[in-house]
Structures are given as structure tokens and as C-alpha cells.
Backbone as a ProteinNet text record, in pm:
[ID]
protein_1_A
[PRIMARY]
XXXXXXXXXXXXXXXXXXXXXXXXXXXXXXXXXXXXXXXXXXXXXXXXXXXXXXXXXXXXX
[TERTIARY]
-3116	-3158.3	-3240.9	-3353.6	-3473	-3413.7	-3314	-3282.3	-3198.8	-3132.7	-3071	-3162	-3252.3	-3386.9	-3459.4	-3466.3	-3534.2	-3454.7	-3306.5	-3212.4	-3247.4	-3223.3	-3245.9	-3359.1	-3470.6	-3603	-3606.5	-3574.3	-3559.7	-3467.8	-3369.7	-3238.8	-3330.6	-3381.8	-3428.6	-3535.7	-3620.7	-3732.1	-3683	-3565.8	-3508.9	-3435.3	-3390.5	-3313.2	-3436.3	-3541.1	-3677	-3693.4	-3674.8	-3717.6	-3615.3	-3490.3	-3378.7	-3440.7	-3392.5	-3438.5	-3276.7	-3277.4	-3160.5	-3165.9	-3036.4	-3007.7	-3033.8	-3070.6	-3099	-2947.5	-2946.2	-2817.8	-2770	-2859.9	-2798.7	-2755.7	-2790.7	-2741.9	-2631.7	-2608.5	-2476.2	-2384.5	-2394.3	-2303.7	-2258.7	-2365.3	-2341.6	-2259.4	-2285.9	-2226.2	-2077.8	-2055.7	-1924.4	-1829.8	-1899.7	-1815.3	-1789.2	-1875.8	-1848	-1731.5	-1743.1	-1605.3	-1492.8	-1482.4	-1378.6	-1320.8	-1413.2	-1389.8	-1329.2	-1375.4	-1342.5	-1212.2	-1172.7	-1045.8	-943.7	-988.8	-864	-825.4	-927.7	-909.1	-830.6	-863.3	-759.1	-641.3	-634.5	-497.7	-405.2	-469.4	-383.2	-353.4	-429.9	-418	-286.6	-301.3	-212.1	-71.3	-72.2	43.3	130.8	28	101.2	154.6	71.7	138.3	273.2	273.5	403.7	524.6	472.1	567.3	628.5	540.3	566.2	659.7	637.7	701.9	826.8	833.7	965	1061.2	1009	1094.7	1144.1	1028.7	1093.3	1207.2	1213.3	1284	1412.2	1415	1530.8	1601.2	1544	1623.1	1634.1	1580.1	1633.2	1684.1	1659.8	1712.2	1820.5	1828.9	1930.3	2032.2	2021.7	2144.8	2226.1
2666.4	2625.3	2541.4	2550.7	2451.9	2304.7	2288.4	2154.9	2103.3	2164.5	2132.2	2099.3	2186	2149.6	2002.8	2000.8	1877	1757.2	1763.2	1673	1622.1	1707.9	1681.6	1619.3	1663.7	1608.3	1478.6	1433.7	1325.4	1225.4	1257.9	1177.3	1159	1252	1192.4	1107.4	1101.1	1018.6	857.6	865.1	737	672.3	770.5	729.5	668.4	721.8	670.5	526.2	489.9	357.1	244.1	286	191.6	97.3	-29.8	-104.7	-123	-38.2	-2.6	-114.2	-197.3	-302.4	-249.5	-340.9	-309.8	-299.8	-234.1	-229.9	-368.7	-481.2	-601.5	-669	-643.6	-699.4	-647.3	-484.9	-442.3	-498.4	-525.6	-579	-711.9	-811.9	-953.3	-940.9	-862.3	-852	-798	-693.2	-662.2	-765.3	-844.7	-977.4	-1081.4	-1097.2	-1198.9	-1130	-1014	-969.5	-975.7	-923.3	-938.8	-1089.5	-1182.6	-1312.5	-1393.6	-1359.3	-1398.7	-1359.9	-1221.6	-1151.4	-1217	-1258.2	-1316.5	-1440.8	-1528.7	-1688	-1654.9	-1573	-1563.6	-1518.7	-1422.4	-1378.4	-1478.4	-1546.3	-1678.4	-1793.5	-1805.4	-1902.5	-1850.2	-1721.9	-1679	-1687.9	-1624.2	-1624.3	-1739.7	-1838.5	-1971	-2036.4	-1996.2	-2037.6	-1955.4	-1836.1	-1757	-1818.9	-1865.1	-1920.5	-2058.6	-2135.4	-2272.3	-2266.2	-2162.6	-2153.6	-2083	-1986.5	-1943.5	-2027.9	-2118.3	-2222.8	-2312.9	-2366.1	-2435.5	-2384.2	-2237.1	-2174.9	-2157.4	-2135.9	-2129.6	-2254.9	-2384.9	-2497.3	-2562.4	-2553.8	-2621.9	-2540.6	-2412.5	-2331.2	-2244.8	-2179.4	-2118.1	-2186.7	-2310.5	-2374.3	-2395.3
-3753.2	-3605	-3574.4	-3706.7	-3670.7	-3688.2	-3759.2	-3807.2	-3689.6	-3627.2	-3504.9	-3385.9	-3360.9	-3262	-3295.4	-3414.5	-3469.7	-3462.8	-3463.7	-3445.1	-3301.5	-3214.2	-3088	-3042	-3072.8	-3032.8	-3087.6	-3223.9	-3273.4	-3186.1	-3172.1	-3098	-2974.5	-2913.8	-2735.8	-2770.4	-2867.1	-2911.4	-2949.1	-2998.7	-3025.1	-2895.3	-2816.1	-2689.2	-2599.1	-2626.8	-2540.6	-2561.7	-2696.2	-2764	-2723.6	-2674.1	-2651.3	-2517.5	-2528.8	-2420.3	-2340.3	-2241.3	-2139	-2062.2	-2036.2	-1916.3	-1802.7	-1700	-1570.7	-1504.2	-1390.8	-1294.6	-1287.4	-1247.7	-1232.1	-1353.8	-1476.7	-1600.3	-1614.7	-1602.8	-1653.5	-1561.2	-1426.4	-1322.9	-1387.4	-1435.8	-1452	-1586.5	-1661.1	-1804.6	-1791.1	-1711.6	-1653.8	-1605.6	-1498.7	-1454.9	-1545	-1623.1	-1737.6	-1819.9	-1878.5	-1957.5	-1862.1	-1733	-1670	-1663.2	-1626.3	-1611.7	-1739.4	-1849.6	-1995.5	-2004.5	-1977.7	-2016.7	-1916.7	-1792.3	-1696	-1780.4	-1795.3	-1826.7	-1982	-2062.3	-2164.4	-2169.2	-2069.4	-2050.6	-1973.8	-1885.6	-1813.5	-1919.4	-2021.2	-2137	-2216.2	-2257.7	-2345.2	-2274	-2151.5	-2074.8	-2049.7	-2022.1	-2005.1	-2142.2	-2238.2	-2383.4	-2391	-2368.5	-2369.2	-2291.8	-2182.2	-2075.2	-2127.3	-2194.7	-2229	-2368.5	-2455.4	-2566.2	-2550	-2442.9	-2395.7	-2327.4	-2253.6	-2198.6	-2313	-2410	-2517.7	-2605	-2634.4	-2711.3	-2615.1	-2495.9	-2419.3	-2382.5	-2403.3	-2368.5	-2499.7	-2604.5	-2747.1	-2844.7	-2834.5	-2965.4	-2923.6	-2807.1	-2763.5	-2711.9	-2666.8	-2620.4	-2717.7
[MASK]
+++++++++++++++++++++++++++++++++++++++++++++++++++++++++++++

């Protein structure tokens, strides 16, 4: 039982050392991730549309 208590105390001490991001930083990072995800999905979607059109026009005919 003492090992469990020691673990909890040490875990709490380590969590107090962590440099947590502020609310503004978290919001900025989230918006960056969403923006990059949208850009990549649009890029990949356009490539899919382009290659699908190429296959439909040249190979399927």
C-alpha cells in the first residue's frame, strides 16, 4: 500500500513541474491543427478528383 501512495505523491510532484500551455496557446495550437488538416484534406481531395478524372477519361474509355 505504501508503494501506491509513494507513486501518487511522486506523480503529483512531477505534474507540478510540467509547463502547461495557457488557454490562449491551446486555442492557437488547436486552430493551427484544424487549419493544416483542412488544407491537407483539400489538397488530397483535389488530387483524388484529378486522378479520378484522368482514369475516367483515358483508361476507362
